C-alpha positions, -999 to +999 in steps of 0.1 A: +279+791-002+284+760+019+251+767+036+232+770+003+247+737-009+235+720+022+200+733+016+201+721-020+213+686-009+185+685+017+159+696-008+171+670-033+169+643-007+133+653+003+122+653-033+138+620-039+121+605-008+087+619-019+091+605-054+101+572-040+071+572-017+048+580-046+063+553-067+060+527-040+024+537-032+014+537-069+005+500-067-025+495-044-038+461-034-074+458-021-083+426-003-118+414-012-137+385+004-168+364-003-183+332+010-191+324-026-172+297-044-153+299-077-178+296-105-205+313-084-222+346-089-204+365-062-170+356-076-182+365-111-192+399-098-159+405-079-139+394-110-159+420-130-150+446-104-113+436-104-111+437-142-127+471-144-106+487-116-074+473-131-082+487-165-094+520-153-062+525-132-038+512-158-030+482-136-020+502-106-048+488-084-052+451-078-083+437-062-071+404-046-100+380-041-104+355-013-134+332-021-151+303-004-152+318+030-114+316+032-114+347+055-146+338+075-183+341+071-201+373+062-205+386+098-167+381+104-160+398+070-180+429+082-159+430+114-128+428+092-139+458+073-142+477+106-107+467+116-094+475+080-080+440+076-103+436+046-111+463+021-141+449+001-167+423+011-197+408-007-225+408+019-261+395+015-285+386+043-259+396+070-264+432+060-290+434+088-262+432+113-252+466+102-287+481+097-318+462+107-340+482+083-323+464+054-342+433+063-369+449+042-352+436+011-357+401+023-394+403+028-410+372+012-423+380-023-414+417-021-400+415-056-420+401-085-392+397-111-358+411-121-374+441-138-390+451-105-356+446-088-339+468-113-364+496-109-359+496-072-321+493-069-312+516-098-338+542-087-346+562-057-349+532-034-313+522-042-300+557-036-318+558-003-303+525+008-268+536-002-272+567+020-284+546+050-253+526+048-231+556+043-245+571+075-236+538+092-200+542+080-200+520+049-197+528+012-218+507-012-196+502-043-225+486-059-253+461-056-252+426-071-277+399-078-278+370-054-309+357-071-343+344-063-341+318-036-356+283-039-358+253-015-340+220-018-343+190+005-339+153+008-374+142+018-402+154-005-414+180-030-425+213-015-457+225-032-474+244-004-461+259+029-475+230+049-452+206+030-423+221+050-437+207+083-409+194+105-382+197+078-348+208+091-339+237+069-307+256+070-309+294+067-283+322+067-277+341+100-310+359+098-336+359+125-361+370+099-354+341+076-356+316+104-390+331+115-402+329+079-394+293+074-407+283+108-440+302+101-444+280+071-439+249+093-402+241+089-377+236+117-352+262+106-319+273+120-288+292+108-254+277+098-223+293+083-224+288+045-190+270+042-203+243+065-236+237+046-226+211+020-213+188+048-244+194+069-266+183+040-244+153+032-245+140+068-282+147+073-277+174+100-301+194+078-328+180+055-326+210+032-316+246+025-328+276+006-306+295-019-306+309-054-300+284-082-265+298-088-255+285-054-271+251-060-247+248-089-216+265-075-217+245-043-229+213-060-259+209-036-275+187-063-250+160-052-265+159-017-302+169-023-331+150-039-357+177-045-357+212-058-389+232-053-390+265-073-405+287-045-387+320-055-396+332-020-369+359-016-347+378-039-312+381-025-298+416-029-260+416-026-239+446-014-203+452-023-191+472+008-161+491+019-155+509+052-162+546+044-130+558+061-109+534+040-128+544+009-121+581+015-084+574+021-080+562-015-071+586-044-102+601-061-094+582-094-094+549-075-127+558-058-143+565-091-129+533-106-144+513-077-179+530-081-179+525-119-168+489-113-197+485-089-221+493-118-204+466-138-209+441-110-246+445-111-247+441-149-225+411-147-244+393-119-278+399-134-267+385-167-250+356-149-282+349-128-305+351-158-285+327-178-280+304-149-317+301-142-322+288-177-294+262-175-293+250-138-327+234-138-315+211-165-282+205-148-297+194-115-323+173-133-296+155-151-280+147-118-312+130-105-328+159-086-366+160-089-379+195-097-414+209-091-433+241-094-451+254-063-484+270-054-471+305-053-504+320-043-504+298-012-469+309-003-478+346-008-509+343+013-489+326+041-463+353+039-485+384+042-489+383+080-451+382+083-447+416+066-462+434+096-443+412+120-409+419+103-414+456+097-428+463+132-393+468+146-381+487+115-381+525+113-409+544+097-387+553+068-381+516+061-418+508+063-424+537+038-398+523+015-414+488+016-447+504+006-431+523-023-412+493-036-442+470-034-464+495-053-439+500-081-455+492-115 
């Protein structure tokens, strides 16, 4: 009798411990980082993810956001995914540090417009890219719009590639982007995004290239005189998790994150579309001179770069470039 009572007490204690553990584990906090600033497109996307995940899990999962490069640049954020000190990161050009083939998305003038982008990312091309990254140990929760990139500078309007001659242009940490700008005549080099405003303000760089949403969010119009609407690259963003970390989450949370990733793309495309209509007026009101460019001249100057950039990519990447570029 005494023996049976001891077993009952032990069983009750085990059940109590288990229920206590479940209760304490019910609230999950996922740390998410971006170099984007509040008011920018990355933060808008991550807020959409956070809202959806919270609603889908009845508030039991909290996505805590660290914007403005508070936890380092994009390459450092990827390293933090690997060490599991970060759960979710918003990555753009630095995706090539994981998989060089993904430089294909940054080929100059690969995408014609947002409709073209949508067909690629929400179709077979997007699924193929997701699988590449999964094979590399990362889960793509969703894509997001970075936007079409344009050039700002302090010296002159850029109409043709030759107008970039000798201009010191900041780029992301992308060998491909540096080569592209230099092929057009610029003196380009990378710099971490959080340092860019100061570098433009002090004249370390003459200019930079980014989507219009970043021109507004980072207030580059305060330290730049010219905006040239080149639209030379569409920035595809990736919301990433470490695959091992993703698999460790309950299935309900995994699904909430993936569904939230779809919301992120919808939110950022809407954000970018509206911003393109408003930001030109905003920067103009702040004294920035705006000009259209000779797009055909830029496309012509860019074509030789495609073979150079894809030469070191895999055959599957070159095939994907062909399929994307031939989409109707």
